C-alpha positions as CSV (number, residue, x, y, z in Angstrom):
1,M,114.2,4.0,25.4
2,E,117.3,7.0,24.6
3,D,120.2,5.5,26.1
4,W,119.2,1.7,24.2
5,Q,118.9,3.9,20.7
6,N,122.0,5.7,21.5
7,I,124.3,2.7,22.5
8,Y,126.4,2.5,19.7
9,S,127.2,5.8,20.4
10,K,128.7,5.0,24.3
11,F,129.6,1.4,23.6
12,E,133.6,1.0,23.1
13,I,134.2,-2.4,20.6
14,I,137.2,-3.4,22.1
15,A,137.3,-5.0,25.5
16,F,140.9,-4.5,26.1
17,T,144.1,-4.0,24.9
18,V,147.0,-6.4,25.1
19,F,150.3,-5.8,24.5
20,G,148.9,-3.5,21.5
21,F,147.0,-6.0,20.5
22,N,143.2,-5.2,20.6
23,V,140.8,-7.6,21.6
24,Y,137.1,-6.7,20.7
25,W,134.1,-8.1,22.5
26,Y,133.0,-9.7,19.2
27,S,136.4,-12.6,20.1
28,L,135.4,-12.4,23.4
29,M,131.9,-14.0,22.4
30,Y,133.4,-16.0,19.4
31,V,135.8,-17.8,22.2
32,S,132.5,-18.0,24.5
33,A,130.8,-19.7,21.9
34,L,133.0,-22.6,21.4
35,L,133.7,-23.1,24.8
36,L,129.6,-24.0,25.3
37,S,129.2,-26.0,22.4
38,L,131.5,-28.1,23.7
39,F,130.3,-28.0,27.0
40,I,126.6,-28.5,25.5
41,A,128.1,-31.7,24.0
42,K,129.4,-33.2,27.3
43,Y,126.2,-32.4,28.7
44,F,124.1,-34.0,26.4
45,I,126.7,-37.4,26.0
46,K,126.7,-37.7,29.8
47,K,122.5,-37.2,29.9
48,D,121.2,-39.1,27.0
49,K,124.2,-42.1,27.3
50,I,125.5,-41.3,23.3
51,A,128.8,-43.7,22.6
52,I,130.9,-40.6,21.9
53,S,134.1,-40.9,23.9
54,T,135.5,-37.6,25.5
55,V,138.5,-38.6,23.4
56,M,136.6,-38.7,20.5
57,L,134.8,-35.8,20.6
58,D,137.7,-33.4,21.8
59,S,139.1,-34.6,18.3
60,Y,136.6,-34.1,16.7
61,F,136.1,-30.4,18.1
62,F,139.2,-29.6,16.6
63,W,138.5,-31.0,13.2
64,V,134.9,-29.0,12.9
65,E,136.4,-25.7,14.5
66,L,138.9,-25.7,12.0
67,G,137.1,-26.4,9.0
68,V,134.2,-24.0,10.1
69,I,136.8,-21.4,10.5
70,L,138.1,-22.1,6.8
71,G,134.9,-22.7,5.4
72,A,133.2,-19.3,6.8
73,R,136.0,-17.3,5.5
74,L,136.0,-18.8,2.3
75,G,132.9,-18.8,1.7
76,Y,132.6,-15.3,2.4
77,I,135.5,-14.6,-0.1
78,L,133.4,-16.5,-3.1
79,I,129.7,-15.6,-2.2
80,Y,130.0,-12.1,-0.3
81,D,133.2,-10.2,-0.9
82,T,134.1,-8.0,-4.0
83,N,137.2,-8.7,-4.2
84,T,137.0,-12.1,-4.8
85,A,140.0,-12.2,-7.5
86,Y,142.5,-10.4,-5.3
87,Y,141.9,-12.7,-2.8
88,L,141.5,-15.9,-5.1
89,S,145.6,-15.0,-6.9
90,N,146.5,-13.6,-3.4
91,P,145.4,-16.6,-0.9
92,W,147.7,-15.6,1.9
93,Q,145.9,-12.5,1.8
94,I,142.6,-14.5,3.2
95,F,143.5,-14.7,7.0
96,N,145.9,-11.4,7.4
97,P,144.2,-9.9,10.3
98,F,146.3,-6.9,9.1
99,D,145.0,-4.2,7.1
100,L,146.9,-2.4,4.3
101,N,148.2,0.4,6.9
102,G,149.6,-2.4,9.5
103,N,147.1,-2.0,11.6
104,F,145.4,-5.4,13.2
105,V,142.4,-5.8,13.0
106,G,141.4,-9.2,13.6
107,I,139.8,-11.7,10.3
108,R,136.5,-9.8,9.3
109,G,134.3,-11.3,6.9
110,L,132.5,-14.9,7.8
111,S,129.6,-16.6,6.0
112,Y,127.6,-18.8,7.8
113,H,126.3,-20.9,5.1
114,G,130.5,-21.3,3.7
115,A,131.0,-22.2,7.6
116,V,127.8,-25.0,7.1
117,L,129.5,-27.1,4.1
118,A,133.0,-26.9,5.2
119,F,131.3,-28.0,8.7
120,F,129.7,-31.1,7.0
121,I,132.7,-32.0,4.8
122,A,134.8,-31.8,8.3
123,T,133.0,-34.5,9.7
124,L,132.7,-36.4,6.7
125,L,136.4,-36.8,7.3
126,F,136.8,-37.4,10.7
127,C,134.2,-40.1,10.2
128,K,135.1,-41.8,7.8
129,K,138.8,-41.5,9.3
130,Y,138.0,-42.5,12.7
131,K,135.2,-45.1,11.4
132,Q,132.3,-43.2,13.8
133,N,128.8,-43.5,12.8
134,I,128.4,-39.7,11.4
135,W,124.7,-38.8,12.0
136,L,125.8,-39.5,15.8
137,Y,127.7,-36.8,15.9
138,L,125.5,-34.6,13.5
139,D,123.1,-34.8,16.2
140,L,125.1,-34.1,18.5
141,V,126.0,-30.8,16.9
142,A,122.0,-30.1,16.5
143,L,121.9,-30.1,20.1
144,S,125.2,-28.0,21.6
145,V,125.4,-25.1,18.5
146,P,122.4,-23.3,18.9
147,L,122.9,-21.8,22.2
148,A,126.3,-20.8,21.5
149,Y,125.2,-19.7,18.2
150,T,123.5,-17.1,19.8
151,F,126.7,-15.6,21.4
152,G,127.7,-14.9,17.8
153,R,124.9,-12.9,16.8
154,I,125.4,-11.0,19.8
155,G,129.2,-10.2,19.2
156,N,127.7,-9.2,15.9
157,F,125.8,-6.5,17.5
158,L,128.6,-6.1,19.6
159,N,130.9,-5.2,17.0
160,Q,128.5,-3.0,15.7
161,E,128.0,-4.6,12.6
162,L,125.4,-6.6,10.1
163,F,123.2,-3.7,10.7
164,G,119.1,-4.1,10.6
165,R,117.0,-2.3,7.8
166,T,115.8,1.2,8.7
167,T,112.7,0.7,11.1
168,E,110.2,3.4,13.3
169,L,110.0,1.4,16.3
170,P,110.8,2.8,19.6
171,W,113.9,-0.6,20.2
172,G,115.9,0.6,16.9
173,I,119.5,1.6,17.2
174,L,120.2,4.3,16.2
175,V,123.2,4.2,13.1
176,E,124.9,7.1,11.7
177,G,121.7,9.1,12.8
178,V,119.4,6.2,10.8
179,L,117.0,4.1,13.4
180,R,117.9,1.0,12.6
181,H,116.3,-3.0,13.7
182,P,118.5,-4.7,16.0
183,S,118.6,-7.3,13.2
184,Q,121.4,-9.3,15.2
185,L,119.6,-9.5,18.6
186,Y,116.7,-11.1,16.5
187,E,119.0,-13.3,15.1
188,A,120.3,-14.5,18.5
189,F,116.7,-15.4,19.6
190,L,115.3,-16.6,17.1
191,E,118.1,-18.9,15.3
192,G,119.9,-19.5,18.2
193,L,116.9,-19.9,21.3
194,V,113.9,-20.8,19.3
195,V,116.4,-23.5,17.2
196,F,117.6,-24.9,20.5
197,L,114.2,-25.3,22.1
198,I,112.9,-27.2,18.4
199,V,115.6,-29.8,18.4
200,F,115.7,-30.2,22.2
201,F,112.2,-31.0,22.1
202,A,112.2,-32.8,19.0
203,R,115.2,-35.1,20.6
204,K,112.4,-36.9,23.0
205,K,110.6,-38.2,20.0
206,K,114.1,-39.2,17.6
207,S,112.7,-42.0,15.4
208,F,116.5,-42.3,13.6
209,E,120.3,-41.4,13.6
210,G,120.4,-37.9,11.4
211,E,117.1,-36.7,12.3
212,L,117.8,-33.6,14.6
213,I,120.9,-32.6,12.6
214,L,117.7,-32.2,9.6
215,I,115.8,-30.4,12.2
216,Y,117.9,-28.4,13.1
217,T,119.1,-27.4,9.4
218,M,115.5,-26.5,8.1
219,S,114.5,-24.9,11.6
220,Y,117.3,-22.6,10.6
221,S,117.0,-22.0,7.2
222,V,113.3,-20.8,8.3
223,A,114.3,-18.8,10.9
224,R,117.2,-17.1,8.9
225,F,114.9,-16.8,6.2
226,V,112.5,-14.7,8.2
227,C,115.4,-12.6,10.1
228,E,116.3,-11.4,6.8
229,F,113.3,-9.3,6.1
230,F,115.1,-7.0,8.7
231,R,118.6,-7.1,8.4
232,E,120.4,-4.7,5.7
233,P,121.4,-6.8,2.5
234,D,124.9,-6.9,1.7
235,S,125.4,-3.4,0.4
236,Q,127.8,-5.3,-2.4
237,L,125.0,-7.4,-3.6
238,G,121.5,-6.1,-2.9
239,F,119.0,-8.1,-3.2
240,I,119.0,-10.4,-5.7
241,A,115.9,-11.8,-6.6
242,L,111.8,-11.0,-6.2
243,N,113.3,-8.9,-3.4
244,L,115.4,-11.8,-1.5
245,T,119.0,-11.5,0.2
246,M,121.1,-14.0,-0.7
247,G,121.3,-14.8,3.0
248,Q,117.3,-15.7,1.8
249,V,118.2,-17.4,-1.6
250,L,120.9,-19.5,0.6
251,S,118.3,-20.2,3.2
252,I,116.0,-21.9,0.9
253,I,118.2,-23.9,-1.0
254,M,119.3,-25.2,2.6
255,F,116.0,-25.8,3.2
256,L,114.9,-27.5,0.2
257,V,117.9,-30.0,0.4
258,T,117.4,-30.8,4.1
259,L,114.0,-31.4,3.6
260,I,114.4,-33.9,0.9
261,L,117.6,-35.5,2.7
262,Y,114.8,-35.7,5.7
263,F,112.0,-37.8,3.8
264,Y,114.9,-39.8,2.2
265,L,116.3,-40.9,5.7
266,K,112.6,-41.6,7.3
267,L,111.9,-43.2,4.7
268,S,115.2,-45.5,4.0
269,K,116.8,-45.7,7.9
270,K,115.6,-48.8,10.6
271,K,113.7,-47.1,13.5
272,L,115.6,-46.1,16.9
273,Y,112.4,-47.6,18.6
């Protein structure tokens, strides 16, 4: 266990350098996640005979990826960052990959909940423009995102960020001499693999369009809420209320809104079978 506990002191977060620019393992994990989500989407379109063409899927993929990137970054600035006023008055700095000293550091600080909101907006605009069934696309997303999301959390772990709370468990990771939960890996497992399995098996009993995306959202909310008990709260925010983190508060809101929408659609939409 000693080698595992000291993995951060032996692991380099930079995978390689190209023309003076550092390429981080996190970036590679993010690209892998994007490619995997697209591959899984195409797999289920073929396997389940979903009425979405390859051309429309590729176009949709571009729309939502742009929305996710914008939403994740803006969400972090508005919800978590302590320099919100600075970024709002200097918006060109929001996506500046260089620090104040001119060093290339990439774009850091992303919010999952901000990404989700922007993703839904992008999906709505796309389906309205091309006259597509929004629930058909959202159900496909519910199947293709979770496993890809696992790579994102592994990327957080390799990038040595979003540390867990202190622990005495033998599989903890030493961070500046303190043993902490590898909470990023907990999230990769629960929010990624477990949520995927829930949605995967739920698809066999799907009774209305949109059911899978709602199951995914509720499952993710529960998984994220649980994982937050092992994840160190954001230092600039701490605990919000009732000893809960911002991630848990947002997960509760997301779960309740989704639960209401689930029962509304279940009662109002025609059955598929």
